C-alpha positions in Angstrom: 104.2 67.0 101.8 100.6 68.6 101.9 100.1 72.3 102.7 99.0 71.5 106.0 101.8 69.1 106.7 104.2 72.0 105.6 102.7 74.5 107.8 103.2 72.2 110.7 106.6 71.3 109.7 107.5 75.1 109.4 106.1 75.5 113.2 103.4 77.9 112.2 100.3 75.9 113.7 99.4 75.6 117.3 95.9 75.5 118.5 93.1 74.5 115.9 89.4 73.8 116.0 88.0 70.7 113.7 91.6 70.0 112.6 90.4 67.6 110.0 88.1 69.9 108.5 90.7 72.5 108.4 93.2 70.2 106.9 90.7 69.4 104.1 90.0 72.9 103.1 93.6 73.9 103.3 95.1 70.9 101.2 92.3 71.3 98.6 92.4 75.1 98.0 88.9 75.7 99.5 89.9 77.9 102.4 88.6 81.4 102.4 90.5 82.6 105.5 91.1 86.1 107.1 93.7 87.8 109.0 93.0 91.1 110.6 95.5 94.2 110.8 94.4 97.2 113.3 96.1 100.4 111.7 97.8 101.5 114.6 100.7 103.2 112.4 101.2 104.2 109.0 103.4 101.1 108.0 103.3 97.3 108.8 106.4 96.2 110.7 108.3 93.0 111.0 105.9 91.7 113.5 103.3 91.5 110.8 105.7 89.2 108.8 104.5 85.8 110.0 100.8 86.7 108.8 101.8 88.3 105.6 103.9 85.3 104.6 101.2 82.7 105.8 98.6 84.6 103.5 101.1 84.3 100.7 102.0 80.6 101.2 98.3 79.7 101.5 97.3 81.8 98.4 99.8 80.1 96.3 98.1 76.8 97.3 94.9 77.9 96.1 93.3 79.5 99.0 91.8 82.9 99.2 93.0 85.4 101.6 91.0 88.3 103.3 93.1 91.0 104.6 90.9 92.8 107.1 91.9 96.3 107.9 90.7 97.2 111.3 89.3 100.9 110.5 86.4 100.2 112.8 88.0 98.2 115.7 91.2 100.4 115.4 88.8 103.2 117.1 88.7 101.1 120.0 92.2 99.2 120.3 92.8 95.7 121.1 93.4 95.2 124.7 95.3 91.9 124.3 98.8 91.8 125.6 98.5 95.2 127.0 98.9 96.8 130.4 97.7 100.2 129.5 94.9 101.6 127.1 96.0 102.4 123.6 96.2 106.1 122.5 92.7 106.8 120.8 93.5 107.8 116.9 91.3 110.0 114.8 89.4 109.0 112.0 91.8 110.8 109.5 94.8 109.1 111.0 93.1 105.8 110.7 92.1 105.9 107.2 95.5 107.2 106.3 97.2 104.3 108.0 94.7 101.8 106.4 95.7 103.2 102.7 99.5 102.6 103.7 98.7 99.0 104.6 97.1 98.3 101.5 100.2 99.4 99.4 102.6 97.3 101.5 100.3 94.2 101.6 100.2 94.2 97.7 104.0 93.2 97.6 102.8 89.8 99.4 99.3 89.1 98.2 98.0 89.1 94.6 94.6 91.1 94.9 93.8 90.9 91.1 90.9 88.9 89.7 89.2 88.3 92.7 92.1 86.2 93.9 92.2 88.0 97.4 90.1 90.5 99.0 91.0 93.7 101.2 88.2 95.0 103.4 87.8 97.4 106.3 85.6 96.6 109.0 84.5 100.3 109.4 82.1 99.3 106.5 79.8 97.5 108.8 81.0 98.7 112.5 80.8 102.4 112.1 77.1 102.5 111.4 75.8 99.8 113.8 72.7 100.6 115.7 73.6 99.9 119.4 70.3 98.5 120.5 70.1 96.1 117.5 73.7 95.1 117.9 73.0 94.4 121.6 70.1 92.2 120.6 71.7 90.4 117.6 75.2 89.8 119.0 75.4 90.8 122.5 72.8 88.1 123.6 75.1 85.2 122.6 78.1 86.7 124.9 78.8 85.5 128.3 80.2 88.3 130.7 81.9 85.6 133.0 83.4 83.8 130.1 84.6 86.9 128.7 86.4 88.2 131.8 88.2 84.8 132.2 89.9 85.2 128.8 93.5 85.8 128.7 93.4 88.9 126.5 91.8 90.8 129.5 93.6 89.5 132.4 96.3 92.2 132.3 94.1 94.9 131.7 91.8 93.9 134.6 94.8 94.5 137.1 95.0 98.1 136.1 91.4 98.7 135.1 89.6 97.6 132.0 87.7 100.2 130.4 84.0 99.3 128.8 85.5 100.6 125.7 88.1 97.9 125.4 85.5 95.5 126.8 83.8 95.6 123.6 86.8 94.6 121.5 86.1 90.7 121.7 82.3 91.1 120.7 83.7 93.4 117.8 86.2 91.1 116.5 83.7 88.2 116.7 81.0 90.4 114.7 83.8 90.4 112.1 84.0 87.0 111.5 80.2 86.9 111.3 80.1 89.6 108.8 82.8 88.1 106.6 81.2 84.6 106.8 78.0 86.1 105.6 79.3 88.5 102.9 82.3 86.6 101.3 81.9 83.1 102.5 84.8 83.2 104.8 85.3 80.0 106.5 88.4 80.3 108.5 90.4 82.5 110.5 94.0 83.1 111.5 95.5 84.9 114.4 98.2 85.0 116.9 98.1 83.1 120.2 97.2 86.2 121.9 93.9 86.2 119.9 92.8 82.9 120.5 89.7 83.8 123.0 88.7 86.6 120.5 88.7 84.1 117.5 86.9 81.5 119.5 84.2 84.1 120.2 83.6 84.5 116.3 83.6 81.0 116.1 81.1 80.5 118.6 79.0 83.2 117.4 78.6 81.9 113.8 77.4 78.6 115.2 75.1 80.0 117.9 73.5 82.4 115.2 73.3 80.2 112.3 73.3 76.8 113.5 75.8 74.2 114.5 76.4 73.1 110.5 77.9 76.5 109.9 81.5 76.3 109.1 83.6 78.4 111.1 87.1 77.4 111.8 90.1 79.0 113.9 93.8 78.6 113.7 96.3 80.3 115.7 99.9 81.0 114.6 102.5 79.4 116.9 104.7 82.4 117.7 102.8 85.2 116.5 103.1 87.2 120.0 106.9 86.6 119.6 106.5 87.7 116.0 105.0 91.1 117.2 108.2 91.5 119.6 110.6 91.0 116.5 109.3 94.5 115.2 110.8 96.2 118.2 114.3 97.0 118.7 116.2 99.1 121.3 115.8 101.7 118.8 112.1 101.3 117.9 110.2 99.4 115.4 111.5 97.7 112.3 109.3 98.8 109.6 108.5 97.5 106.1 108.3 101.1 104.6 111.6 101.8 103.4 111.4 105.6 104.3 111.1 104.5 107.9 113.7 101.7 107.8 115.9 101.6 104.9 116.4 98.2 102.9 120.0 98.2 104.5 118.8 98.5 108.2 116.3 95.8 107.3 118.7 93.6 105.9 121.0 94.2 109.0 118.2 93.4 111.4 117.7 89.9 110.1 121.5 89.4 109.6 121.9 89.9 113.2 119.1 87.7 114.7 120.4 85.4 117.5 122.2 82.2 116.5 119.2 80.3 118.3 116.6 82.0 116.1 117.9 81.9 112.7 116.7 78.4 111.7 113.2 79.0 113.0 112.9 82.3 111.1 114.2 80.5 108.0 111.2 77.8 108.6 108.6 80.3 109.5 109.4 83.3 107.3 111.0 82.4 104.2 109.7 80.3 100.9 112.9 78.2 100.8 112.0 74.5 100.4 111.8 73.0 104.0 114.3 70.2 102.9 116.8 72.8 102.2 116.2 74.5 105.7 116.3 70.9 107.3 119.8 70.6 105.9 120.7 73.7 107.5 120.1 72.4 110.9 123.3 70.4 110.9 125.3 73.7 110.5 127.3 75.3 113.1 130.0 77.9 114.0 130.5 80.2 110.9 128.0 78.3 108.9 125.4 80.1 111.0 126.6 83.6 109.7 125.9 82.1 106.1 122.3 81.0 107.2 121.9 84.6 108.8 122.9 86.2 105.2 120.6 83.9 103.6 117.6 84.8 105.9 118.4 88.7 105.5 118.7 88.4 101.6 115.4 86.3 101.5 113.4 88.7 103.6 114.7 91.8 102.2 113.9 90.6 98.5 110.4 89.8 99.7 109.8 93.3 101.0 111.9 95.5 99.0 112.8 93.4 95.8 115.9 92.0 94.3 118.0 95.0 93.5 117.6 96.4 97.0 118.3 93.1 98.6 121.5 92.5 96.5 122.6 96.3 97.4 122.1 95.6 101.2 123.9 92.4 101.0 126.8 94.0 99.1 127.0 96.9 101.4 126.9 94.6 104.5 129.7 92.5 103.4 131.6 95.7 102.4 131.2 97.1 105.8 132.5 94.1 107.7 135.5 93.6 105.3 136.6 97.2 105.7 135.1 98.4 102.5 132.7 101.3 102.1 129.0 100.5 102.4 127.3 103.3 100.7 123.8 102.0 101.7 124.4 102.2 105.5 122.4 104.3 107.9 123.7 108.0 107.8 123.9 110.8 110.4 124.4 114.1 109.5 126.4 117.1 111.4 126.2 120.8 110.5 128.6 123.5 111.7 126.3 124.4 114.6 127.4 121.0 116.0 130.8 122.1 116.5 132.0 124.3 119.4 135.2 126.2 118.7 135.8 124.0 115.4 135.7 120.7 117.3 133.2 118.0 118.5 134.1 115.3 121.3 133.5 111.7 120.7 130.7 112.0 123.3 128.9 114.6 121.3 129.4 112.3 117.9 127.7 109.2 119.6 124.9 111.3 120.7 124.5 113.4 117.4 124.8 110.0 115.4 121.7 108.3 117.5 124.2 105.8 118.9 123.5 106.8 122.4 120.8 108.7 123.9 122.9 110.9 126.4 126.6 112.0 127.0 126.7 110.0 130.1 125.9 106.6 128.0 128.2 107.7 125.5 131.0 108.1 128.2 130.3 104.6 129.4 130.5 103.2 125.9 133.9 104.9 125.4 135.1 103.9 128.7 133.9 100.2 128.1 136.0 100.1 124.9 133.0 99.5 122.8 133.3 102.7 120.3 135.2 102.6 117.1 135.8 105.4 114.4 137.2 104.5 111.2 138.0 101.2 112.4 140.1 102.7 115.3 139.1 102.0 118.8 138.6 105.1 121.0 139.1 105.1 124.6 139.7 108.5 125.4 136.4 110.5 126.1 138.6 113.8 125.3 139.1 112.7 121.8 137.8 115.4 119.5 137.1 115.8 115.7 137.1 118.5 113.2 134.3 119.2 110.7 136.7 118.4 107.8 137.0 114.9 108.9 133.4 114.1 108.4 133.5 115.7 104.8 133.1 113.5 101.5 132.2 110.0 102.7 132.4 110.7 106.3 133.5 108.3 109.1 132.1 105.2 110.1 131.3 105.0 113.7 130.3 102.0 115.7 129.1 101.4 119.2 129.3 97.6 119.9 129.2 95.3 116.8 125.7 95.9 115.7 125.1 99.5 116.0 126.8 101.8 113.5 126.3 105.1 111.4 128.2 106.7 108.5 128.5 110.4 110.1 128.9 113.1 107.5 129.0 116.9 107.2 125.5 118.3 105.8 
């Protein structure tokens, strides 16, 4: 199976331009490709996983990745998939976030000996002369075509700012600069980026001639991949200080049955033949597949030692043992009134519910356990000494739990 065939078998490719040329470049290790990352936070999250894994996979096949950090475009914000305008960040915040991205990407991509590049589009966007930019780049874009692009449709309903309107042109200019500076002949992005990416391809061909190489590929489920990074409690980060290796492992251990094989194909480096065999699995075997998925991805992000610890802790938790690495909530003496704290207060303090009324419903619906005992009475109270030492494991439902201890 060629590299290109494997990408298709794993469900990673959706739309392409010049498929035969793309196939030739990728299979022969001749692609110099880029994927952009706007520094909207100080950590990458699991929504970036697909792009990072793709970059690693193609680099292993001899191709050269360029990780483009959007220090310049981050000053504007991508309107794609947005119904409101992004919060504008300071230069200092963007610079800090870019540094954090660099450290995390190095776990996936080998930047040694020119095997890959990491560049920041602030290097060419921040000092642009506006008039020169309009003459050099703006003349190649049709406003009518831009307004018909999917990335602008949602924003048009509530009002698209001129600031955001420039994003497509700037992203297109990125591809032109990368082509001219580094010989970048291919770009990857999510299906929500298709219009922006085509803009870059067309800009190169119009400005440099039809013979200029400029290929675009979108990732099949990258928009869904972005949603992977969100849970009811917020984002699932790659930074262990924001999402612990245990929580990261549990996130993947709890994927839906319908998604586990898809995630194994798209995100892990297990042989495709091994994953195809798992297609026959059902029932309890799917839990084994989820364990494999969780272990492989935790290993990739946090290393073998942390992945093993997370797996052992998860197994201990669900067999009634002690899981030392599970997420923990701390109580103080101030949390207790007259030496007691009721179950609703425990749930709120542990972050398992956002309010006492939500906690009341969870208890009354039979979804709360403390130390493996179901709690059905909202008047149940606990003393500080009960949370001493290893504390108590408090669960809400099957997937939400905390070890609650005294500080």
